[in-house]
C-alpha positions in Angstrom: 12.0 40.9 11.3 12.7 40.1 15.6 12.3 36.8 16.8 11.8 36.2 21.0 11.9 33.0 22.0 10.3 31.8 25.8 10.5 28.3 27.0 8.2 27.4 30.0 7.5 24.4 31.5 4.2 25.2 32.9 2.4 25.6 29.3 -0.1 22.2 28.2 0.4 23.1 24.5 3.4 25.5 22.4 1.6 28.1 20.6 3.3 31.2 18.6 2.2 34.1 18.8 2.6 36.9 15.3 2.4 40.0 15.9 3.2 42.5 12.5 2.4 46.3 11.2 1.2 45.3 8.1 0.5 42.1 6.0 3.3 41.8 3.5 5.6 38.8 1.2 7.0 37.8 4.0 4.4 38.0 6.7 2.4 35.6 4.6 5.3 33.2 3.9 5.9 33.0 7.7 1.8 32.0 8.4 1.7 29.7 5.3 4.9 27.7 6.7 3.6 27.7 10.4 0.3 26.6 9.4 1.5 24.0 7.1 4.3 22.6 9.9 3.2 18.9 11.2 0.6 18.1 8.2 2.3 16.2 6.7 0.4 15.3 2.9 -0.1 11.4 1.6 -0.7 11.4 -2.3 -3.4 9.0 -3.2 -4.9 8.1 -6.5 -8.6 6.9 -7.2 -9.8 5.9 -10.5 -6.9 8.2 -11.8 -7.2 11.0 -10.1 -4.2 12.0 -7.8 -5.5 13.6 -4.3 -3.5 15.0 -1.0 -4.9 14.2 1.8 -3.7 14.8 5.6 -2.4 12.4 7.4 -4.0 13.1 10.4 -7.3 12.1 8.4 -5.5 8.1 7.9 -6.9 5.7 10.3 -4.5 2.9 8.8 -3.1 1.8 5.5 -3.4 -1.7 4.3 -1.0 -3.7 2.2 -2.9 -6.2 -0.3 -2.0 -8.3 -3.4 1.4 -5.4 -3.5 -1.4 -2.5 -3.2 -1.3 -0.2 -1.1 -4.8 1.6 0.2 -5.3 4.0 2.8 -8.3 3.8 5.0 -9.9 7.5 6.6 -13.3 7.3 8.7 -15.3 6.5 5.7 -13.3 6.7 2.4 -10.7 4.1 1.1 -8.6 5.0 -1.2 -5.2 3.9 -2.8 -1.7 5.1 -2.8 1.8 4.1 -4.8 4.0 4.4 -2.0 5.5 0.9 -0.5 4.0 0.2 2.9 7.2 0.1 4.5 8.0 3.7 3.3 5.0 4.7 4.5 5.7 3.0 8.2 9.3 4.8 8.2 8.2 8.2 7.1 5.2 8.2 9.1 6.5 6.9 12.8 6.4 10.2 14.2 3.3 11.1 13.9 2.0 8.2 15.3 2.2 5.1 12.5 2.7 1.8 14.0 3.0 -1.8 12.4 0.6 -4.1 13.9 1.4 -7.0 11.4 2.9 -7.8 8.1 0.2 -5.8 5.8 -1.1 -2.9 8.0 0.7 0.1 10.0 -2.4 1.9 12.0 -2.8 5.4 13.1 -2.3 5.1 17.1 -3.9 8.5 17.6 -7.5 6.6 15.6 -7.3 4.0 18.5 -9.9 4.1 21.4 -8.9 1.0 23.4 -7.3 -2.2 23.0 -8.6 -5.4 23.7 -6.7 -8.6 24.9 -8.0 -11.8 24.8 -7.7 -15.5 26.1 -5.2 -16.7 23.4 -2.5 -13.3 24.0 -3.8 -11.6 20.6 -4.8 -7.9 20.8 -7.4 -6.0 19.5 -7.3 -2.2 18.2 -11.1 -0.4 18.7 -10.9 2.5 16.2 -12.7 5.4 16.5 -14.5 4.5 13.3 -15.5 0.9 14.8 -13.2 -1.1 12.7 -11.5 -3.8 14.7 -7.5 -4.9 13.7 -5.7 -7.9 15.2 -2.2 -6.9 15.9 -0.1 -9.8 15.4 1.8 -11.3 18.2 5.5 -10.6 17.0 4.1 -6.7 16.8 2.9 -6.8 20.3 6.1 -5.5 21.9 6.6 -2.7 19.4 3.1 -1.6 19.6 2.6 -1.4 23.0 6.5 0.4 23.6 5.4 2.7 20.8 1.9 3.5 22.2 3.5 4.1 25.8 5.8 6.8 23.9 3.0 9.0 22.3 0.6 9.0 25.8 3.5 10.5 27.4 3.2 13.3 24.5 
């Protein structure tokens, strides 16, 4: 299989075109790999049923009494993965800690609002509002600016 790579600074989004004469195992594996690339999954367990969800669907993750809850647009699921581990493994996908018990998906934030007491609130696409703790505010703003530049 031949591979041609081209770098163009004027394109808006990276893309791949795959040309093949006929479909075979090599081509199918390559297509499967490319389609799954960047689609990280998180294992959740709800009432004993394990399910893998795309992290792109997660709005935020919260720790309550040493249990970890995953909030999506209209669903809440539980995961066994500790918040600190999730924060580390999902940071490159736009997740950032906003307080001691919450990691939020930056891409699900519609706006941030400051109030008179220097608190900042993140308004999410699903109409939820999360408070960004002052001690996490500086890192949050830095990460928000970083992902806005991408």
